[in-house]
SEBAFI-760843 format. One line per field, with one value per residue: x, y, z of N, C-alpha, C in turn; residue number from 1. Coordinates in steps of 0.2 Angstrom, whole numbers, plus 2048, in hexadecimal, padded with zeros to 3 digits. Each point is the difference from the previous one (the first is absolute). Layout:
N
n.X: [X_...]
n.Y: [Y_...]
n.Z: [Z_...]
ca.X: [X_...]
ca.Y: [Y_...]
ca.Z: [Z_...]
c.X: [X_...]
c.Y: [Y_...]
c.Z: [Z_...]
num: [NUM_...]
***
This chain:
50
n.X: [804_7FE_805_7FB_800_7FE_7FD_804_801_7FF_804_802_800_807_802_803_7FF_7FA_802_7FB_800_806_800_806_7FD_804_804_7FA_7FF_7FD_7FB_800_7F9_802_804_7FA_7FF_806_7FE_7FA_803_804_7FA_7FD_805_801_7FD_805_805_7FF]
n.Y: [7FA_804_803_803_805_806_801_805_800_7FA_7FE_7FF_7F9_800_7FC_7FF_7FA_803_806_803_803_802_802_802_801_804_7FC_801_7F9_803_7FC_800_801_806_802_800_7FB_7FD_802_7FE_7FA_800_802_7FC_7FD_806_801_7FC_803_7FB]
n.Z: [800_7FC_802_803_7FC_803_7FA_802_7F9_7FD_804_7F9_801_801_7FC_806_7FE_7FD_803_7FD_807_801_806_801_806_803_7FD_7FD_7FE_7FB_800_7FA_7FE_7FF_7FB_7FE_804_7FD_7FA_801_803_7FB_7FD_804_801_802_7FA_7FF_803_804]
ca.X: [7FC_804_7FE_7FC_800_7FA_802_7FE_7FC_7F9_7FE_801_805_805_805_807_805_801_7FB_800_804_801_803_802_7FF_802_802_7FB_7FE_7F9_7FE_7FB_7FD_802_804_7FC_7FF_807_801_7FB_803_806_7FF_7FD_800_7FC_7F9_7FF_804_7FC]
ca.Y: [806_807_806_805_807_804_806_805_805_7FD_7FB_7FA_7FC_800_7FA_804_7FC_802_806_804_806_802_807_801_806_801_7FA_7FB_7FF_800_7FC_802_7FB_803_806_806_801_802_807_804_800_803_807_802_7FA_802_7FF_7F9_7FD_800]
ca.Z: [800_7FF_805_7FD_803_7FD_7FC_804_7FC_7FE_805_7FE_802_7FC_801_801_7FC_7F9_800_7FA_801_807_802_807_803_807_802_800_7F9_7FF_7FA_7FC_7FC_7FA_800_801_808_803_7FE_804_806_7FF_800_807_805_807_800_800_806_806]
c.X: [805_7FE_7FD_801_7FA_803_7FD_7FB_7F9_7FE_800_805_805_805_806_806_801_7FB_801_804_802_803_802_7FF_802_802_7FB_7FF_7F9_7FF_7FA_7FD_802_804_7FC_7FF_806_801_7FC_803_806_7FF_7FE_801_7FD_7F9_7FE_803_7FC_804]
c.Y: [806_806_806_807_803_806_806_805_7FD_7FA_7F8_7FC_7FF_7FA_804_7FC_802_806_803_806_801_807_800_807_800_7F9_7FA_7FF_7FF_7FC_803_7FB_802_806_806_802_802_808_804_801_805_808_803_7FB_801_7FE_7F8_7FC_801_804]
c.Z: [800_804_7FC_804_7FD_7FD_804_7FD_7FF_805_7FE_803_7FB_802_801_7FD_7F9_7FF_7F9_801_808_801_807_802_807_802_7FF_7F9_7FF_7F9_7FC_7FB_7F8_800_801_807_803_7FE_805_807_801_800_807_805_807_800_801_806_806_806]
num: [1_2_3_4_5_6_7_8_9_10_11_12_13_14_15_16_17_18_19_20_21_22_23_24_25_26_27_28_29_30_31_32_33_34_35_36_37_38_39_40_41_42_43_44_45_46_47_48_49_50]
***
């Protein structure tokens, strides 16, 4: 069973073994379902970080 993460932008589950996109912010890696969600996160990460 593969480990999952939640895309902080859209809420979809993402397989951390083979994610479509990742981004590191303040020492933490975030996983995204698609490059579009990653781009949205990059533009305003504080909106999505808890």
